[in-house]
C-alpha positions as CSV (number, residue, x, y, z in Angstrom):
1,M,2.6,-16.7,0.4
2,K,1.9,-13.0,1.2
3,K,4.1,-11.9,-1.7
4,H,2.3,-14.2,-4.1
5,L,-1.1,-13.0,-2.7
6,L,-0.2,-9.4,-3.3
7,L,1.0,-10.1,-6.8
8,F,-2.2,-11.9,-7.6
9,L,-4.3,-9.0,-6.4
10,A,-2.0,-6.6,-8.3
11,A,-3.6,-8.0,-11.4
12,V,-6.9,-6.6,-10.1
13,A,-5.7,-3.3,-8.6
14,L,-3.9,-1.7,-11.6
15,G,-3.1,1.9,-12.3
16,F,-4.0,3.6,-9.0
17,T,-5.9,6.8,-9.6
18,T,-7.4,9.6,-7.6
19,A,-11.2,9.3,-7.7
20,A,-13.5,12.2,-8.4
21,R,-17.0,12.3,-7.0
22,A,-19.3,10.2,-9.2
23,E,-22.1,7.7,-9.0
24,V,-21.0,4.3,-7.6
25,L,-22.4,0.8,-7.8
26,I,-21.7,-1.7,-5.0
27,Y,-21.8,-5.5,-5.4
28,K,-21.0,-8.3,-2.9
29,G,-20.3,-12.0,-3.6
30,N,-17.9,-14.8,-3.4
31,G,-14.8,-16.1,-5.2
32,K,-13.3,-19.5,-5.8
33,V,-9.6,-20.0,-6.6
34,I,-7.7,-22.9,-8.1
35,S,-3.9,-22.4,-8.1
36,T,-0.5,-23.7,-7.6
37,P,-0.3,-24.8,-3.9
38,G,0.8,-22.2,-1.4
39,M,0.6,-19.0,-3.5
40,S,-3.0,-17.7,-3.3
41,L,-6.1,-16.8,-1.4
42,P,-8.0,-19.5,0.4
43,K,-10.0,-21.7,-2.1
44,T,-13.1,-19.7,-1.3
45,F,-13.5,-16.1,-0.1
46,E,-16.0,-13.2,0.0
47,L,-15.6,-9.8,-1.7
48,F,-17.1,-6.4,-2.4
49,I,-16.6,-4.6,-5.6
50,V,-17.3,-0.9,-6.2
51,L,-17.7,0.5,-9.7
52,D,-17.5,4.1,-10.9
53,I,-18.4,3.6,-14.5
54,A,-18.3,7.2,-15.5
55,G,-14.8,7.5,-14.1
56,N,-13.7,4.1,-15.5
57,E,-12.7,2.9,-12.0
58,F,-13.1,-0.4,-10.2
59,G,-12.2,-1.2,-6.5
60,F,-12.5,-4.3,-4.4
61,V,-12.2,-5.5,-0.9
62,V,-11.6,-9.3,-0.4
63,F,-12.2,-10.7,3.0
64,F,-11.8,-14.2,4.5
65,E,-11.0,-16.1,7.6
66,D,-8.1,-18.6,7.5
67,N,-6.7,-20.5,10.5
68,G,-8.6,-18.2,12.9
69,T,-7.3,-15.0,11.3
70,K,-9.7,-12.6,9.7
71,T,-8.1,-10.7,6.8
72,Q,-9.2,-8.1,4.3
73,I,-7.3,-7.0,1.2
74,G,-7.8,-4.2,-1.2
75,G,-9.6,-0.9,-0.8
76,V,-7.9,1.2,-3.6
77,P,-9.6,2.0,-6.9
78,A,-7.9,1.3,-10.2
79,D,-8.5,2.1,-13.9
80,Y,-10.7,-0.4,-15.7
81,H,-12.3,-0.7,-19.2
82,F,-16.1,-0.5,-19.3
83,T,-18.4,-1.1,-22.3
84,T,-21.7,-2.6,-23.2
85,S,-22.6,-5.2,-25.9
86,P,-25.9,-6.6,-27.3
87,L,-26.7,-10.2,-26.1
88,P,-27.6,-12.9,-28.7
89,G,-31.1,-13.4,-27.2
90,G,-31.8,-9.7,-26.7
91,G,-30.9,-7.3,-24.0
92,T,-27.5,-5.7,-23.2
93,A,-24.5,-6.9,-21.3
94,R,-22.3,-4.7,-19.2
95,L,-18.6,-5.7,-19.6
96,F,-15.6,-4.6,-17.6
97,S,-12.1,-5.9,-17.7
98,S,-8.4,-5.3,-17.2
99,S,-5.1,-7.0,-18.1
100,F,-1.7,-7.0,-16.5
101,V,1.6,-8.0,-18.0
102,S,5.0,-7.9,-16.3
103,E,8.1,-9.2,-18.0
104,A,11.7,-9.3,-17.0
105,L,12.7,-12.5,-18.8
106,P,12.8,-15.2,-17.9
107,D,10.4,-14.1,-15.2
108,F,6.9,-12.9,-16.3
109,I,3.3,-12.5,-15.1
110,D,0.4,-12.5,-17.5
111,S,-3.1,-11.9,-16.1
112,L,-6.6,-11.1,-17.3
113,I,-9.7,-10.3,-15.4
114,Y,-13.2,-10.0,-17.0
115,F,-16.7,-9.4,-15.6
116,R,-20.1,-9.6,-17.4
117,G,-23.7,-9.1,-16.3
118,T,-27.0,-8.4,-18.1
119,Q,-28.3,-4.9,-17.6
120,K,-31.5,-4.4,-15.6
121,T,-33.1,-1.2,-14.1
122,L,-31.5,-0.6,-10.7
123,R,-32.3,2.0,-8.1
124,V,-29.0,3.8,-7.2
125,A,-30.1,6.9,-5.3
126,T,-33.2,8.4,-3.6
127,G,-34.6,11.9,-3.1
128,A,-37.6,13.7,-4.5
129,F,-37.4,11.1,-7.3
130,D,-35.5,7.8,-7.4
131,T,-32.4,7.7,-9.6
132,T,-32.1,4.5,-11.6
133,R,-29.5,3.1,-14.0
134,N,-29.4,0.2,-16.4
135,E,-26.7,-2.0,-14.9
136,P,-26.4,-5.7,-13.9
137,R,-28.2,-7.1,-10.9
138,T,-25.7,-10.0,-10.9
139,I,-22.2,-10.2,-12.2
140,K,-20.0,-13.2,-13.1
141,G,-16.2,-12.8,-13.4
142,T,-13.1,-14.7,-14.3
143,Q,-9.5,-14.1,-13.6
144,L,-6.6,-16.0,-15.2
145,Q,-2.9,-15.8,-14.4
146,A,0.2,-17.6,-15.5
147,R,3.7,-16.7,-14.2
148,E,7.2,-17.8,-13.8
149,E,9.5,-16.5,-11.1
150,G,13.0,-17.7,-10.4
151,G,12.5,-20.7,-12.7
152,M,9.3,-21.8,-10.9
153,G,6.0,-21.7,-12.9
154,A,2.7,-21.1,-11.3
155,F,-1.0,-20.4,-12.2
156,Q,-4.1,-19.0,-10.6
157,E,-7.7,-19.2,-11.9
158,A,-10.5,-17.4,-10.0
159,R,-14.2,-17.3,-10.6
160,Y,-16.5,-14.7,-9.1
161,F,-20.3,-14.3,-8.6
162,L,-21.6,-11.0,-7.2
163,T,-25.0,-9.5,-6.5
164,Y,-26.0,-5.8,-6.5
165,Q,-26.2,-4.2,-3.1
166,E,-29.0,-1.6,-3.4
167,T,-29.0,-0.4,0.2
168,R,-25.3,0.2,0.3
169,T,-25.3,1.8,-3.2
170,V,-28.2,4.2,-2.4
171,E,-26.5,5.2,0.9
172,A,-23.2,5.9,-0.8
173,N,-24.8,7.9,-3.6
174,N,-27.2,9.8,-1.3
175,G,-24.1,10.7,0.7
176,T,-22.2,11.7,-2.6
177,Q,-19.4,9.3,-1.7
178,T,-16.5,8.9,-4.1
179,I,-15.4,5.4,-5.0
180,Q,-12.6,5.7,-2.5
181,Q,-15.0,6.8,0.2
182,A,-17.3,3.9,-0.6
183,L,-14.4,1.5,-0.3
184,D,-13.3,3.1,3.0
185,A,-16.8,2.6,4.4
186,I,-16.6,-1.1,3.5
187,V,-13.2,-1.5,5.0
188,A,-14.3,0.3,8.2
189,G,-17.4,-2.0,8.5
190,L,-15.3,-5.2,8.1
191,T,-12.7,-3.8,10.6
192,E,-15.5,-3.5,13.1
193,K,-16.3,-7.2,12.5
194,G,-12.7,-8.1,13.4
195,F,-11.1,-8.3,10.0
196,N,-7.6,-6.9,10.0
197,P,-7.5,-3.7,7.9
198,P,-5.6,-3.8,4.6
């Protein structure tokens, strides 16, 4: 199960990079998974995501309790694609996504992850004047994966709903944290709450 879980999360954490100091955005929410039995996260879990849009980076920390064991996974930023798009009824959507393909026939993994939210004015830092950005207050995401390994097929479908964390974001940006430092702070906070570090 652990191997399958790591492969599932590899679809999210692609192309590890070294983060430069930049403005970050932090979101927290939950995820739900439907999958082939025995190969995934629990059916429901919580997560943080951290975005560095200028650096085209995304990072996550998933955390859950299963059979009395508190676990957290993630904590390393990866390259992602970011763009914006007009919405049919007016306004602008922030989109970010990534795909992962691994093939050594007959084995393969095909995975896509996609997030979208409507841009609003958000406070991201404080000082003599507040710093604001037009980014989503809430984000919905979808992840789809199909795979075959050793003649056995499997699937995973995840849905995410996340809300902007203004206090965490302002604290990170006022402290000029990189995306990696913001992720490290989240991991440290969860570790203090008894979640095994990744």
